DRENMARVEX-202287 format. One record per residue (C-alpha): residue in one letter; x, y, z. Coordinates in steps of 0.2 Angstrom, whole numbers, padded with zeros to 4 digits, always signed. Each point is the difference from the previous one (the first is absolute). Last residue first. Layout:
BEGIN
aXYZ...
***
This chain:
BEGIN
h+0169-0059+0013g-0018+0006+0001f-0002+0022+0002v-0017+0008-0003i+0001+0017-0003d-0013+0008+0014d-0017+0006-0005p-0008-0009+0010l-0016-0006-0012e-0019+0004+0003n+0001+0019-0002k-0018+0003+0001d-0010+0007-0011s-0016+0009+0006r+0003+0017-0007d+0005-0008-0018y+0015+0001-0009p-0001-0003-0017f+0001-0017-0008h+0002-0004-0018i+0009+0018-0003y+0007+0000+0017l+0007-0016-0002a+0008+0002-0016n+0011+0017+0009g+0003-0011+0015v+0009-0012-0012d+0010+0014-0008n+0005+0007+0016i+0004-0017+0009i+0010-0003-0017e+0010+0018+0001i+0004-0007+0021i+0006-0016-0005g+0014+0006-0012e+0004+0017+0009s+0005-0014+0015f+0007-0009-0014h+0011+0012-0009e+0014-0013-0006s-0003+0003-0016n-0004-0016-0002f-0011+0001+0010e-0010+0018-0008r+0001-0009-0012l-0009-0017+0006i-0012+0014+0006k-0007+0002-0016a-0002-0014-0008v-0006-0004+0011e-0014+0009+0003t-0001-0001-0019n-0003-0018+0003w-0013+0004+0014f-0010+0012-0010e+0001-0011-0018e-0009-0016+0014g-0016+0007-0002l-0005+0015+0010k-0021+0001+0004e+0002-0018+0006h+0014-0001+0009i-0006+0013+0011g-0015-0009+0008q+0010-0015-0005d+0016+0002+0012g+0014+0010-0010y+0018-0008+0000i+0018+0007-0001a+0013-0008-0004l+0019-0006+0007q+0015-0005-0005h+0020+0003+0004d+0000-0017+0006k+0012+0010+0017y-0014+0014-0001a-0016-0012-0001i-0013+0015+0000y-0022+0000-0001i-0007+0012-0004i-0020-0003+0008v-0016+0009-0007g-0015-0001+0011n-0016+0002-0010r-0013-0013+0003h-0012+0011+0005e-0003-0004+0017t+0019-0006+0006k+0001-0020+0003g+0010-0003-0014m+0017+0010+0010e-0002-0015+0014l+0021+0005+0002s+0001-0017-0003t-0007-0002-0018f+0006+0015-0004v+0017-0008+0003e-0006-0015-0009v-0004+0012-0017a+0018+0008+0003r+0006-0015-0003d-0010-0011-0012v+0005+0020-0009p+0018-0004+0003d+0003-0012-0012v+0010-0016+0004f-0006-0001+0019r+0009+0003+0017c+0005+0015-0005r+0016+0008+0010g+0004+0015+0009e-0018+0009+0011v-0008+0017-0006f-0021-0001+0002v-0007+0016-0008r-0019+0006+0005i-0012+0008-0007e-0018-0001+0003g-0014+0007-0010s-0017+0012+0009t+0011+0013-0008r+0005+0021+0002k+0006-0006+0015e+0011-0015-0005q+0009+0011-0010a+0009+0011+0014r+0003-0017+0012i+0009-0009-0014a+0009+0015-0006q+0004+0001+0021v+0005-0016+0001i+0013+0000-0015d+0006+0015+0008e+0004-0007+0020q+0007-0016-0009e+0012+0014-0008k+0002+0008+0013e+0003-0016+0010s+0013-0006-0012f-0005-0014-0015f+0005-0015+0000q+0005-0005+0019i-0008-0014+0000t-0005+0000+0016k+0008-0018+0012r-0014-0009+0005f-0001-0011+0019s-0009-0013+0002f-0005-0004+0019l-0002-0013+0009g-0013+0003+0017m+0008-0006+0015
***
């Protein structure tokens, strides 16, 4: 007899919004060798959401991309926390100021309750940065799933 764990799926986005976010990820990843993931959970287990983003990034094995150019957009909606974390390859190209600017943009959208729109805007901004520094190559493959990951 097996044990099963049932988790209620977070309803932070409508089905249409989820589809739009995944389509934005796919559209940007067609232009770059970079990888973009979105992770959503209710509560952040750490005081600093960047620490949690790093933990999630690691658990999703995003640091195993060939060019170390994965980016995670982390959201803890009940705690009103978020972070954007880029792996070494892309962080070296963009620096801390880029990530801080993107967080400020998404916060403006979130404060206006434009959640999916804010995430899509950031996906597009990150995708453009990845395109500049890591353009698509014919040998490129999609190294990570494009779906939104929902935590607890």
